[in-house]
matplotlib code that plots the C-alpha trace (Angstrom):
import matplotlib.pyplot as plt

x = [126.8, 123.4, 121.0, 118.4, 121.6, 122.4, 121.8, 120.9, 123.1, 125.5, 124.8, 125.2, 124.6, 124.7, 125.4, 124.6, 126.1, 124.0, 125.7, 129.1, 131.5, 133.8, 136.8, 135.1, 134.6, 137.4, 139.3, 136.8, 136.0, 133.8, 130.6, 127.7, 127.8, 131.8, 131.3, 128.3, 130.7, 133.4, 130.9, 130.0, 133.7, 134.7, 131.1, 130.6, 127.5, 128.3, 129.1, 129.0, 129.3, 128.5, 129.8, 128.1, 128.8, 126.8, 126.2, 129.1, 129.8, 131.9, 133.9, 135.0, 135.9, 138.6, 139.5, 140.5, 142.3, 144.4, 145.6, 147.0, 144.1, 143.0, 140.1, 140.7, 142.0, 139.3, 140.4, 141.3, 138.3, 137.8, 134.6, 133.8, 133.8, 133.7, 133.1, 131.1, 131.3, 128.2, 128.7, 126.7, 126.6, 125.8, 126.4, 123.5, 119.9, 117.2, 114.3, 110.8, 109.5, 109.9, 113.5, 114.4, 112.4, 114.7, 117.5, 117.4, 116.0, 119.3, 121.0, 119.5, 120.0, 123.9, 123.9, 121.7, 124.6, 127.2, 125.7, 125.3, 128.5, 129.8, 127.6, 125.4, 122.4, 119.1, 121.5, 119.7, 120.1, 121.0, 120.8, 121.6, 119.3, 115.7, 115.5, 117.0, 115.0, 111.8, 112.7, 115.1, 113.2, 115.0, 113.1, 116.8, 117.2, 115.9, 115.2, 115.5, 116.3, 117.1, 118.8, 117.7, 120.9, 119.7, 115.9, 116.6, 113.0, 115.0, 118.0, 118.6, 120.8, 118.4, 115.7, 114.8, 114.2, 112.1, 108.8, 110.8, 112.3, 108.5, 107.6, 110.1, 108.7, 105.4, 106.7, 108.9, 106.0, 104.1, 106.8, 107.0, 110.6, 112.4, 114.2, 116.3, 116.7, 119.4, 116.7, 112.6, 112.0, 113.3, 111.9, 108.2, 109.0, 108.8, 106.9, 107.2, 104.8, 107.7, 110.2, 111.5, 114.0, 116.2, 119.9, 121.0, 124.3, 127.4, 130.8, 133.9, 136.3, 139.5, 138.9, 139.5, 142.5, 145.8, 147.9, 150.3, 154.0, 155.0]
y = [66.5, 65.7, 64.2, 66.5, 68.3, 65.6, 66.8, 70.5, 73.0, 75.6, 79.4, 83.0, 84.3, 87.0, 88.1, 90.8, 91.2, 93.1, 95.9, 94.1, 94.4, 91.7, 92.8, 92.9, 89.3, 88.0, 89.8, 88.0, 84.6, 83.0, 85.2, 83.4, 85.4, 85.1, 81.3, 81.4, 83.4, 81.1, 78.6, 80.2, 81.0, 77.3, 75.7, 74.0, 74.8, 78.5, 79.8, 83.5, 85.2, 88.9, 89.7, 93.0, 95.0, 97.1, 100.5, 102.8, 106.0, 107.5, 110.4, 107.7, 105.6, 108.2, 108.9, 105.3, 104.9, 108.3, 106.3, 103.1, 101.5, 98.6, 95.9, 92.8, 91.5, 89.1, 85.7, 84.0, 81.6, 79.2, 81.6, 85.1, 86.9, 90.8, 93.0, 95.6, 98.5, 101.0, 103.9, 107.2, 110.3, 108.6, 104.6, 104.0, 103.7, 106.4, 105.6, 105.3, 103.0, 105.8, 106.8, 102.7, 102.3, 104.8, 104.3, 100.3, 101.6, 103.0, 99.9, 97.9, 99.7, 99.9, 95.8, 95.2, 97.4, 95.6, 92.1, 92.5, 94.0, 90.9, 89.2, 87.3, 85.9, 85.9, 85.2, 83.7, 86.4, 85.5, 88.6, 88.7, 92.6, 92.2, 96.2, 94.8, 91.7, 94.3, 97.4, 96.6, 96.0, 92.7, 92.4, 91.1, 88.2, 85.1, 83.6, 85.5, 84.3, 86.6, 84.9, 85.9, 85.2, 87.3, 88.8, 93.5, 93.9, 92.6, 93.8, 96.9, 98.6, 98.8, 100.2, 102.7, 101.0, 97.9, 99.0, 99.7, 95.7, 94.4, 96.1, 94.9, 91.3, 91.8, 93.1, 89.7, 87.4, 89.7, 89.3, 85.2, 85.5, 82.9, 82.4, 80.5, 81.1, 80.0, 78.6, 77.7, 80.3, 83.2, 81.5, 81.4, 85.2, 86.1, 83.0, 83.4, 82.5, 81.8, 78.6, 78.3, 76.0, 76.1, 75.5, 76.0, 77.4, 75.3, 75.4, 73.9, 72.3, 73.5, 77.2, 76.7, 74.8, 76.6, 76.8, 73.9, 73.5, 71.2]
z = [62.6, 63.3, 61.2, 60.3, 58.8, 56.8, 52.9, 53.7, 51.7, 53.1, 53.0, 53.2, 57.1, 58.7, 62.1, 64.7, 68.1, 70.5, 72.3, 71.4, 68.8, 66.3, 69.0, 72.1, 71.1, 70.2, 73.2, 75.6, 73.9, 76.9, 76.4, 74.5, 71.7, 71.4, 71.1, 68.6, 66.5, 66.7, 66.0, 62.8, 61.4, 61.4, 60.2, 57.4, 56.5, 56.3, 52.4, 53.2, 56.2, 57.6, 61.3, 62.4, 65.1, 67.5, 67.2, 68.1, 68.5, 65.7, 67.8, 70.6, 67.3, 65.5, 68.7, 69.6, 65.5, 66.5, 69.6, 67.6, 68.6, 65.9, 65.4, 66.0, 62.4, 60.6, 60.3, 56.6, 55.8, 52.7, 52.1, 52.2, 55.6, 56.6, 59.2, 59.5, 62.3, 61.7, 63.9, 64.8, 66.8, 70.4, 71.2, 73.2, 71.9, 71.7, 73.9, 72.7, 69.7, 67.1, 67.9, 67.9, 64.6, 62.9, 64.1, 63.4, 59.9, 59.4, 61.1, 58.4, 55.4, 56.2, 57.0, 53.7, 51.8, 52.9, 52.1, 48.5, 48.3, 49.7, 47.2, 49.8, 48.6, 50.7, 53.7, 57.2, 59.7, 62.9, 65.6, 69.1, 69.3, 70.2, 68.8, 65.6, 65.3, 65.7, 63.9, 61.5, 57.8, 57.1, 53.6, 52.1, 54.0, 54.4, 57.6, 60.7, 64.1, 67.4, 69.7, 72.9, 75.8, 78.6, 78.9, 79.0, 80.2, 83.6, 83.4, 85.7, 83.7, 81.2, 83.3, 81.0, 77.9, 79.5, 77.6, 74.6, 75.1, 75.9, 72.7, 71.3, 72.6, 70.8, 67.0, 67.1, 67.8, 65.1, 62.7, 63.1, 63.6, 64.9, 68.5, 69.7, 73.8, 76.4, 79.2, 78.4, 80.7, 78.4, 74.9, 77.5, 77.9, 74.4, 73.5, 70.0, 67.1, 64.6, 65.6, 69.0, 70.5, 74.3, 73.1, 77.1, 77.7, 78.3, 80.0, 77.9, 80.5, 78.9, 78.8, 82.1, 82.4, 83.0, 79.9, 79.3, 80.4, 78.3]

ax = plt.figure().add_subplot(projection="3d")
ax.plot(x, y, z, "-o")
ax.set_aspect("equal")
plt.show()
């Protein structure tokens, strides 16, 4: 534990994925959001934890259930923990600020309702979604941190949303949200007016070692 953590109280936390789900994370376990969730599951300062999937298409999820596919199990922990999986007709986000505001206002209402049901008190919200950080009302939450592990405004597969990401970065600045980024370049790109910190990606050597034959 860092010296600055000494004496700090445990608190409730909400973590939201960007495009992934809890099940994706459990099956993969090596990407930045996967590692982050794994840390939250074991950190001594987490008092209660809500993990929120990205939006998924309702019809597809119903079909998966009919085929016998089930979400990854929720691990037992000595604190309240739940997974919420918001569904809508289509998985992909709409384009344009007006439509995105409506979509993430809906997402926020669902997360807030589940947070209250779990009994979380003014939870710290950590989201890897720039759109949720920008357009979720989050009036029920404590401090909000956008955890940036890539610059989606330069990602070729997301080209039609590039202007939306640029606008989202502006809104994140205007709202004074905290930003944690995996590089100084990315932090400078977002240029937060709230607290900003660089936490570089790293490698856990044991993840790449062959399984023990003992």
